[in-house]
PDB file with one MODEL, atoms N, CA, C and O in Angstrom:
MODEL        1
ATOM      1  N   UNK A   1     -26.789 -18.827  13.675  1.00  0.00           N
ATOM      2  CA  UNK A   1     -26.531 -20.207  12.896  1.00  0.00           C
ATOM      3  C   UNK A   1     -26.246 -21.096  13.605  1.00  0.00           C
ATOM      4  O   UNK A   1     -25.635 -20.745  14.615  1.00  0.00           O
ATOM      5  N   UNK A   2     -26.468 -22.313  13.482  1.00  0.00           N
ATOM      6  CA  UNK A   2     -26.904 -23.437  14.283  1.00  0.00           C
ATOM      7  C   UNK A   2     -25.799 -24.424  13.453  1.00  0.00           C
ATOM      8  O   UNK A   2     -26.177 -24.863  12.367  1.00  0.00           O
ATOM      9  N   UNK A   3     -24.488 -24.771  13.922  1.00  0.00           N
ATOM     10  CA  UNK A   3     -23.331 -25.232  12.736  1.00  0.00           C
ATOM     11  C   UNK A   3     -23.959 -26.792  13.025  1.00  0.00           C
ATOM     12  O   UNK A   3     -23.746 -27.612  12.132  1.00  0.00           O
ATOM     13  N   UNK A   4     -24.716 -27.243  14.215  1.00  0.00           N
ATOM     14  CA  UNK A   4     -24.804 -28.352  14.104  1.00  0.00           C
ATOM     15  C   UNK A   4     -25.904 -28.854  13.200  1.00  0.00           C
ATOM     16  O   UNK A   4     -25.803 -29.944  12.638  1.00  0.00           O
ATOM     17  N   UNK A   5     -26.915 -28.098  13.061  1.00  0.00           N
ATOM     18  CA  UNK A   5     -27.935 -28.393  12.182  1.00  0.00           C
ATOM     19  C   UNK A   5     -27.950 -27.871  10.674  1.00  0.00           C
ATOM     20  O   UNK A   5     -28.478 -28.409   9.701  1.00  0.00           O
ATOM     21  N   UNK A   6     -27.207 -26.642  10.741  1.00  0.00           N
ATOM     22  CA  UNK A   6     -26.976 -26.032   9.114  1.00  0.00           C
ATOM     23  C   UNK A   6     -28.109 -25.237   9.313  1.00  0.00           C
ATOM     24  O   UNK A   6     -28.758 -25.006   8.294  1.00  0.00           O
ATOM     25  N   UNK A   7     -28.510 -24.765  10.350  1.00  0.00           N
ATOM     26  CA  UNK A   7     -29.944 -23.784   9.950  1.00  0.00           C
ATOM     27  C   UNK A   7     -29.320 -22.062  10.356  1.00  0.00           C
ATOM     28  O   UNK A   7     -28.732 -21.495  11.277  1.00  0.00           O
ATOM     29  N   UNK A   8     -29.731 -21.834   9.391  1.00  0.00           N
ATOM     30  CA  UNK A   8     -29.380 -20.137   9.750  1.00  0.00           C
ATOM     31  C   UNK A   8     -30.721 -19.440  10.105  1.00  0.00           C
ATOM     32  O   UNK A   8     -31.643 -19.329   9.297  1.00  0.00           O
ATOM     33  N   UNK A   9     -30.753 -18.986  11.368  1.00  0.00           N
ATOM     34  CA  UNK A   9     -31.870 -18.375  11.976  1.00  0.00           C
ATOM     35  C   UNK A   9     -32.243 -16.655  11.662  1.00  0.00           C
ATOM     36  O   UNK A   9     -33.319 -16.057  11.664  1.00  0.00           O
ATOM     37  N   UNK A  10     -31.386 -16.376  11.503  1.00  0.00           N
ATOM     38  CA  UNK A  10     -31.381 -15.092  11.185  1.00  0.00           C
ATOM     39  C   UNK A  10     -31.002 -14.511   9.451  1.00  0.00           C
ATOM     40  O   UNK A  10     -30.080 -14.964   8.773  1.00  0.00           O
ATOM     41  N   UNK A  11     -31.949 -13.453   9.021  1.00  0.00           N
ATOM     42  CA  UNK A  11     -31.922 -13.446   7.663  1.00  0.00           C
ATOM     43  C   UNK A  11     -30.531 -12.444   7.117  1.00  0.00           C
ATOM     44  O   UNK A  11     -30.151 -12.307   5.955  1.00  0.00           O
ATOM     45  N   UNK A  12     -29.975 -11.856   8.300  1.00  0.00           N
ATOM     46  CA  UNK A  12     -29.091 -10.800   7.910  1.00  0.00           C
ATOM     47  C   UNK A  12     -28.068 -11.109   8.895  1.00  0.00           C
ATOM     48  O   UNK A  12     -28.158 -10.644  10.032  1.00  0.00           O
ATOM     49  N   UNK A  13     -27.349 -11.667   8.636  1.00  0.00           N
ATOM     50  CA  UNK A  13     -25.954 -12.154   9.022  1.00  0.00           C
ATOM     51  C   UNK A  13     -25.089 -11.289   8.804  1.00  0.00           C
ATOM     52  O   UNK A  13     -24.250 -11.629   7.970  1.00  0.00           O
ATOM     53  N   UNK A  14     -24.914  -9.778   9.465  1.00  0.00           N
ATOM     54  CA  UNK A  14     -23.829  -9.133   8.511  1.00  0.00           C
ATOM     55  C   UNK A  14     -22.725  -8.531  10.085  1.00  0.00           C
ATOM     56  O   UNK A  14     -23.138  -8.375  11.233  1.00  0.00           O
ATOM     57  N   UNK A  15     -21.689  -8.373   9.708  1.00  0.00           N
ATOM     58  CA  UNK A  15     -20.897  -7.914  10.644  1.00  0.00           C
ATOM     59  C   UNK A  15     -21.482  -6.684  11.420  1.00  0.00           C
ATOM     60  O   UNK A  15     -22.573  -6.161  11.191  1.00  0.00           O
ATOM     61  N   UNK A  16     -20.641  -6.339  12.305  1.00  0.00           N
ATOM     62  CA  UNK A  16     -21.072  -5.215  13.431  1.00  0.00           C
ATOM     63  C   UNK A  16     -20.692  -4.019  12.552  1.00  0.00           C
ATOM     64  O   UNK A  16     -21.254  -2.961  12.837  1.00  0.00           O
ATOM     65  N   UNK A  17     -19.860  -4.018  11.565  1.00  0.00           N
ATOM     66  CA  UNK A  17     -19.636  -2.708  11.161  1.00  0.00           C
ATOM     67  C   UNK A  17     -20.401  -2.306  10.119  1.00  0.00           C
ATOM     68  O   UNK A  17     -20.519  -1.112   9.845  1.00  0.00           O
ATOM     69  N   UNK A  18     -21.151  -3.520   9.260  1.00  0.00           N
ATOM     70  CA  UNK A  18     -22.006  -3.210   8.276  1.00  0.00           C
ATOM     71  C   UNK A  18     -23.091  -2.830   9.026  1.00  0.00           C
ATOM     72  O   UNK A  18     -23.782  -2.001   8.434  1.00  0.00           O
ATOM     73  N   UNK A  19     -23.653  -3.259  10.556  1.00  0.00           N
ATOM     74  CA  UNK A  19     -24.863  -2.509  11.096  1.00  0.00           C
ATOM     75  C   UNK A  19     -24.575  -1.608  11.583  1.00  0.00           C
ATOM     76  O   UNK A  19     -25.566  -0.897  11.750  1.00  0.00           O
ATOM     77  N   UNK A  20     -23.341  -1.006  12.093  1.00  0.00           N
ATOM     78  CA  UNK A  20     -23.360   0.642  12.428  1.00  0.00           C
ATOM     79  C   UNK A  20     -23.195   1.186  11.196  1.00  0.00           C
ATOM     80  O   UNK A  20     -23.805   2.253  11.247  1.00  0.00           O
ATOM     81  N   UNK A  21     -22.841   1.093  10.400  1.00  0.00           N
ATOM     82  CA  UNK A  21     -22.648   1.819   8.875  1.00  0.00           C
ATOM     83  C   UNK A  21     -24.677   1.877   8.862  1.00  0.00           C
ATOM     84  O   UNK A  21     -25.115   2.905   9.379  1.00  0.00           O
ATOM     85  N   UNK A  22     -25.618   1.011   8.398  1.00  0.00           N
ATOM     86  CA  UNK A  22     -26.518   1.332   8.252  1.00  0.00           C
ATOM     87  C   UNK A  22     -27.684   1.933   9.286  1.00  0.00           C
ATOM     88  O   UNK A  22     -28.856   2.183   9.005  1.00  0.00           O
ATOM     89  N   UNK A  23     -26.944   2.101  10.681  1.00  0.00           N
ATOM     90  CA  UNK A  23     -27.668   2.853  11.694  1.00  0.00           C
ATOM     91  C   UNK A  23     -27.338   4.553  11.234  1.00  0.00           C
ATOM     92  O   UNK A  23     -28.174   5.452  11.321  1.00  0.00           O
ATOM     93  N   UNK A  24     -25.939   4.716  10.744  1.00  0.00           N
ATOM     94  CA  UNK A  24     -25.156   5.998  11.202  1.00  0.00           C
ATOM     95  C   UNK A  24     -25.847   6.450   9.482  1.00  0.00           C
ATOM     96  O   UNK A  24     -25.898   7.679   9.441  1.00  0.00           O
ATOM     97  N   UNK A  25     -26.220   5.998   8.501  1.00  0.00           N
ATOM     98  CA  UNK A  25     -26.845   6.221   7.488  1.00  0.00           C
ATOM     99  C   UNK A  25     -28.132   7.145   7.936  1.00  0.00           C
ATOM    100  O   UNK A  25     -28.440   8.245   7.477  1.00  0.00           O
ATOM    101  N   UNK A  26     -28.826   6.351   9.011  1.00  0.00           N
ATOM    102  CA  UNK A  26     -30.326   7.057   9.684  1.00  0.00           C
ATOM    103  C   UNK A  26     -29.487   7.992  11.032  1.00  0.00           C
ATOM    104  O   UNK A  26     -30.264   8.254  11.950  1.00  0.00           O
ATOM    105  N   UNK A  27     -28.629   8.294  11.153  1.00  0.00           N
ATOM    106  CA  UNK A  27     -28.211   9.448  12.393  1.00  0.00           C
ATOM    107  C   UNK A  27     -27.915   8.867  13.571  1.00  0.00           C
ATOM    108  O   UNK A  27     -27.708   9.495  14.609  1.00  0.00           O
ATOM    109  N   UNK A  28     -27.880   7.478  13.439  1.00  0.00           N
ATOM    110  CA  UNK A  28     -27.369   6.520  14.869  1.00  0.00           C
ATOM    111  C   UNK A  28     -26.281   6.563  14.975  1.00  0.00           C
ATOM    112  O   UNK A  28     -25.622   6.296  13.970  1.00  0.00           O
ATOM    113  N   UNK A  29     -25.716   6.844  15.978  1.00  0.00           N
ATOM    114  CA  UNK A  29     -24.093   6.020  16.377  1.00  0.00           C
ATOM    115  C   UNK A  29     -24.159   5.690  17.327  1.00  0.00           C
ATOM    116  O   UNK A  29     -25.000   6.117  18.117  1.00  0.00           O
ATOM    117  N   UNK A  30     -23.014   4.518  17.693  1.00  0.00           N
ATOM    118  CA  UNK A  30     -22.850   3.575  18.969  1.00  0.00           C
ATOM    119  C   UNK A  30     -22.416   4.392  20.262  1.00  0.00           C
ATOM    120  O   UNK A  30     -21.578   5.293  20.286  1.00  0.00           O
ATOM    121  N   UNK A  31     -23.099   3.936  21.254  1.00  0.00           N
ATOM    122  CA  UNK A  31     -22.684   4.561  22.360  1.00  0.00           C
ATOM    123  C   UNK A  31     -21.845   3.626  22.817  1.00  0.00           C
ATOM    124  O   UNK A  31     -22.166   2.467  22.552  1.00  0.00           O
ATOM    125  N   UNK A  32     -20.432   3.867  23.693  1.00  0.00           N
ATOM    126  CA  UNK A  32     -19.650   3.013  24.156  1.00  0.00           C
ATOM    127  C   UNK A  32     -19.313   2.828  25.653  1.00  0.00           C
ATOM    128  O   UNK A  32     -18.776   1.902  26.262  1.00  0.00           O
ATOM    129  N   UNK A  33     -19.892   4.216  26.102  1.00  0.00           N
ATOM    130  CA  UNK A  33     -20.063   4.627  27.646  1.00  0.00           C
ATOM    131  C   UNK A  33     -21.426   4.389  27.858  1.00  0.00           C
ATOM    132  O   UNK A  33     -22.101   5.235  27.272  1.00  0.00           O
ATOM    133  N   UNK A  34     -22.207   3.424  28.574  1.00  0.00           N
ATOM    134  CA  UNK A  34     -23.691   3.437  28.794  1.00  0.00           C
ATOM    135  C   UNK A  34     -23.662   1.982  30.166  1.00  0.00           C
ATOM    136  O   UNK A  34     -22.875   1.053  30.346  1.00  0.00           O
ATOM    137  N   UNK A  35     -24.678   2.336  30.749  1.00  0.00           N
ATOM    138  CA  UNK A  35     -24.717   1.273  31.891  1.00  0.00           C
ATOM    139  C   UNK A  35     -25.299   0.075  31.414  1.00  0.00           C
ATOM    140  O   UNK A  35     -26.039  -0.440  32.252  1.00  0.00           O
ATOM    141  N   UNK A  36     -25.222  -0.452  30.497  1.00  0.00           N
ATOM    142  CA  UNK A  36     -25.932  -1.618  30.121  1.00  0.00           C
ATOM    143  C   UNK A  36     -25.002  -2.879  30.050  1.00  0.00           C
ATOM    144  O   UNK A  36     -23.946  -2.870  29.418  1.00  0.00           O
ATOM    145  N   UNK A  37     -25.498  -4.032  30.788  1.00  0.00           N
ATOM    146  CA  UNK A  37     -24.464  -5.118  30.789  1.00  0.00           C
ATOM    147  C   UNK A  37     -25.391  -5.965  29.515  1.00  0.00           C
ATOM    148  O   UNK A  37     -26.459  -5.696  28.965  1.00  0.00           O
ATOM    149  N   UNK A  38     -24.200  -7.344  29.335  1.00  0.00           N
ATOM    150  CA  UNK A  38     -25.081  -8.248  28.669  1.00  0.00           C
ATOM    151  C   UNK A  38     -26.140  -8.605  29.267  1.00  0.00           C
ATOM    152  O   UNK A  38     -27.237  -8.656  28.709  1.00  0.00           O
ATOM    153  N   UNK A  39     -25.917  -8.911  30.552  1.00  0.00           N
ATOM    154  CA  UNK A  39     -27.612  -9.511  31.273  1.00  0.00           C
ATOM    155  C   UNK A  39     -28.575  -8.696  31.175  1.00  0.00           C
ATOM    156  O   UNK A  39     -29.637  -8.917  31.757  1.00  0.00           O
ATOM    157  N   UNK A  40     -28.373  -7.581  30.402  1.00  0.00           N
ATOM    158  CA  UNK A  40     -29.596  -6.655  30.521  1.00  0.00           C
ATOM    159  C   UNK A  40     -30.417  -6.936  29.135  1.00  0.00           C
ATOM    160  O   UNK A  40     -31.611  -6.634  29.115  1.00  0.00           O
ATOM    161  N   UNK A  41     -29.976  -7.348  28.299  1.00  0.00           N
ATOM    162  CA  UNK A  41     -30.414  -7.505  27.104  1.00  0.00           C
ATOM    163  C   UNK A  41     -31.431  -8.767  27.036  1.00  0.00           C
ATOM    164  O   UNK A  41     -31.207  -9.793  27.679  1.00  0.00           O
ATOM    165  N   UNK A  42     -32.542  -8.612  26.223  1.00  0.00           N
ATOM    166  CA  UNK A  42     -33.434  -9.599  26.221  1.00  0.00           C
ATOM    167  C   UNK A  42     -32.792 -11.015  25.471  1.00  0.00           C
ATOM    168  O   UNK A  42     -33.143 -12.089  25.960  1.00  0.00           O
ATOM    169  N   UNK A  43     -32.129 -11.026  24.635  1.00  0.00           N
ATOM    170  CA  UNK A  43     -31.569 -12.208  24.429  1.00  0.00           C
ATOM    171  C   UNK A  43     -30.158 -12.496  23.880  1.00  0.00           C
ATOM    172  O   UNK A  43     -29.926 -11.715  22.957  1.00  0.00           O
ATOM    173  N   UNK A  44     -29.300 -13.198  24.076  1.00  0.00           N
ATOM    174  CA  UNK A  44     -28.228 -13.439  23.739  1.00  0.00           C
ATOM    175  C   UNK A  44     -27.321 -13.174  25.106  1.00  0.00           C
ATOM    176  O   UNK A  44     -26.130 -12.912  24.944  1.00  0.00           O
ATOM    177  N   UNK A  45     -27.754 -13.224  26.174  1.00  0.00           N
ATOM    178  CA  UNK A  45     -27.132 -12.833  27.514  1.00  0.00           C
ATOM    179  C   UNK A  45     -26.105 -14.375  28.365  1.00  0.00           C
ATOM    180  O   UNK A  45     -25.467 -14.371  29.418  1.00  0.00           O
ATOM    181  N   UNK A  46     -26.323 -15.437  27.431  1.00  0.00           N
ATOM    182  CA  UNK A  46     -25.450 -16.198  28.236  1.00  0.00           C
ATOM    183  C   UNK A  46     -26.010 -16.620  29.694  1.00  0.00           C
ATOM    184  O   UNK A  46     -25.378 -16.663  30.750  1.00  0.00           O
ATOM    185  N   UNK A  47     -27.255 -16.893  29.479  1.00  0.00           N
ATOM    186  CA  UNK A  47     -27.653 -17.329  31.148  1.00  0.00           C
ATOM    187  C   UNK A  47     -28.472 -18.801  31.025  1.00  0.00           C
ATOM    188  O   UNK A  47     -28.845 -19.487  31.977  1.00  0.00           O
ATOM    189  N   UNK A  48     -28.645 -19.088  29.626  1.00  0.00           N
ATOM    190  CA  UNK A  48     -29.404 -20.525  29.130  1.00  0.00           C
ATOM    191  C   UNK A  48     -28.526 -21.368  28.678  1.00  0.00           C
ATOM    192  O   UNK A  48     -27.320 -21.189  28.507  1.00  0.00           O
ATOM    193  N   UNK A  49     -29.266 -22.451  28.457  1.00  0.00           N
ATOM    194  CA  UNK A  49     -28.250 -23.926  27.657  1.00  0.00           C
ATOM    195  C   UNK A  49     -28.333 -23.292  26.195  1.00  0.00           C
ATOM    196  O   UNK A  49     -29.301 -22.868  25.564  1.00  0.00           O
ATOM    197  N   UNK A  50     -26.744 -23.392  25.828  1.00  0.00           N
ATOM    198  CA  UNK A  50     -26.583 -23.053  24.350  1.00  0.00           C
ATOM    199  C   UNK A  50     -26.847 -21.346  23.838  1.00  0.00           C
ATOM    200  O   UNK A  50     -26.846 -20.829  22.721  1.00  0.00           O
ATOM    201  N   UNK A  51     -27.071 -20.766  25.272  1.00  0.00           N
ATOM    202  CA  UNK A  51     -27.298 -19.354  24.656  1.00  0.00           C
ATOM    203  C   UNK A  51     -26.166 -18.579  24.352  1.00  0.00           C
ATOM    204  O   UNK A  51     -25.145 -18.717  25.025  1.00  0.00           O
ATOM    205  N   UNK A  52     -26.219 -17.820  23.466  1.00  0.00           N
ATOM    206  CA  UNK A  52     -24.924 -17.091  22.881  1.00  0.00           C
ATOM    207  C   UNK A  52     -24.271 -16.085  24.202  1.00  0.00           C
ATOM    208  O   UNK A  52     -25.057 -15.548  24.983  1.00  0.00           O
ATOM    209  N   UNK A  53     -22.640 -15.889  24.356  1.00  0.00           N
ATOM    210  CA  UNK A  53     -22.359 -15.101  25.200  1.00  0.00           C
ATOM    211  C   UNK A  53     -21.264 -14.336  24.317  1.00  0.00           C
ATOM    212  O   UNK A  53     -20.620 -14.649  23.315  1.00  0.00           O
ATOM    213  N   UNK A  54     -21.352 -12.963  25.292  1.00  0.00           N
ATOM    214  CA  UNK A  54     -20.462 -11.975  24.787  1.00  0.00           C
ATOM    215  C   UNK A  54     -19.181 -12.406  24.370  1.00  0.00           C
ATOM    216  O   UNK A  54     -18.699 -12.006  23.310  1.00  0.00           O
ATOM    217  N   UNK A  55     -18.507 -13.305  25.232  1.00  0.00           N
ATOM    218  CA  UNK A  55     -17.245 -13.883  25.288  1.00  0.00           C
ATOM    219  C   UNK A  55     -16.797 -14.894  23.968  1.00  0.00           C
ATOM    220  O   UNK A  55     -15.693 -15.322  23.629  1.00  0.00           O
ATOM    221  N   UNK A  56     -17.982 -15.050  23.466  1.00  0.00           N
ATOM    222  CA  UNK A  56     -18.084 -16.132  21.946  1.00  0.00           C
ATOM    223  C   UNK A  56     -17.051 -15.643  21.100  1.00  0.00           C
ATOM    224  O   UNK A  56     -16.005 -16.226  20.817  1.00  0.00           O
ATOM    225  N   UNK A  57     -17.474 -14.403  20.681  1.00  0.00           N
ATOM    226  CA  UNK A  57     -16.735 -13.775  19.789  1.00  0.00           C
ATOM    227  C   UNK A  57     -17.621 -13.812  18.674  1.00  0.00           C
ATOM    228  O   UNK A  57     -17.212 -13.265  17.650  1.00  0.00           O
ATOM    229  N   UNK A  58     -19.022 -14.469  18.649  1.00  0.00           N
ATOM    230  CA  UNK A  58     -19.232 -14.110  17.192  1.00  0.00           C
ATOM    231  C   UNK A  58     -20.846 -13.396  17.199  1.00  0.00           C
ATOM    232  O   UNK A  58     -21.838 -13.712  16.543  1.00  0.00           O
ATOM    233  N   UNK A  59     -20.736 -12.787  17.773  1.00  0.00           N
ATOM    234  CA  UNK A  59     -22.156 -12.060  17.598  1.00  0.00           C
ATOM    235  C   UNK A  59     -21.587 -10.601  18.653  1.00  0.00           C
ATOM    236  O   UNK A  59     -20.474 -10.419  19.148  1.00  0.00           O
ATOM    237  N   UNK A  60     -22.942  -9.656  18.735  1.00  0.00           N
ATOM    238  CA  UNK A  60     -22.273  -8.587  19.506  1.00  0.00           C
ATOM    239  C   UNK A  60     -23.892  -8.059  20.166  1.00  0.00           C
ATOM    240  O   UNK A  60     -25.018  -8.407  19.810  1.00  0.00           O
ATOM    241  N   UNK A  61     -23.529  -7.248  21.076  1.00  0.00           N
ATOM    242  CA  UNK A  61     -24.841  -6.203  21.400  1.00  0.00           C
ATOM    243  C   UNK A  61     -24.255  -4.551  20.760  1.00  0.00           C
ATOM    244  O   UNK A  61     -23.114  -4.112  20.616  1.00  0.00           O
ATOM    245  N   UNK A  62     -25.314  -4.080  20.546  1.00  0.00           N
ATOM    246  CA  UNK A  62     -25.122  -2.459  20.247  1.00  0.00           C
ATOM    247  C   UNK A  62     -25.927  -1.685  20.981  1.00  0.00           C
ATOM    248  O   UNK A  62     -27.086  -2.060  21.158  1.00  0.00           O
ATOM    249  N   UNK A  63     -25.490  -0.522  21.519  1.00  0.00           N
ATOM    250  CA  UNK A  63     -26.394   0.485  22.278  1.00  0.00           C
ATOM    251  C   UNK A  63     -26.015   1.572  21.298  1.00  0.00           C
ATOM    252  O   UNK A  63     -24.868   1.675  20.862  1.00  0.00           O
ATOM    253  N   UNK A  64     -27.174   2.518  20.906  1.00  0.00           N
ATOM    254  CA  UNK A  64     -27.334   3.393  19.870  1.00  0.00           C
ATOM    255  C   UNK A  64     -27.698   4.860  20.182  1.00  0.00           C
ATOM    256  O   UNK A  64     -28.328   4.989  21.232  1.00  0.00           O
ATOM    257  N   UNK A  65     -27.459   5.914  19.546  1.00  0.00           N
ATOM    258  CA  UNK A  65     -28.081   7.099  20.159  1.00  0.00           C
ATOM    259  C   UNK A  65     -28.415   7.951  18.775  1.00  0.00           C
ATOM    260  O   UNK A  65     -27.403   8.209  18.124  1.00  0.00           O
ATOM    261  N   UNK A  66     -29.316   8.296  18.373  1.00  0.00           N
ATOM    262  CA  UNK A  66     -29.843   9.205  17.890  1.00  0.00           C
ATOM    263  C   UNK A  66     -29.208  10.750  17.673  1.00  0.00           C
ATOM    264  O   UNK A  66     -29.661  11.579  18.463  1.00  0.00           O
ATOM    265  N   UNK A  67     -28.272  11.216  16.758  1.00  0.00           N
ATOM    266  CA  UNK A  67     -27.766  12.346  17.045  1.00  0.00           C
ATOM    267  C   UNK A  67     -26.047  12.176  17.682  1.00  0.00           C
ATOM    268  O   UNK A  67     -25.405  11.142  17.866  1.00  0.00           O
ATOM    269  N   UNK A  68     -25.648  13.621  17.912  1.00  0.00           N
ATOM    270  CA  UNK A  68     -24.527  13.700  18.366  1.00  0.00           C
ATOM    271  C   UNK A  68     -24.490  14.748  19.723  1.00  0.00           C
ATOM    272  O   UNK A  68     -23.432  14.952  20.318  1.00  0.00           O
TER     273      UNK A  68
ENDMDL
END
């Protein structure tokens, strides 16, 4: 969401817990120990002007694994 323009860019602005529940329904679980850093993700790694940063507290990255 862009608070200055009032625009919502994503159709599914849901909490992390909501997303994890959806993935769990299909057999996925979140990996907490993984080699990825925020800079490795395609979007939202805080390297550009007005780009989202993990420390902002208003978004998240998720690494998932199928099964246990």
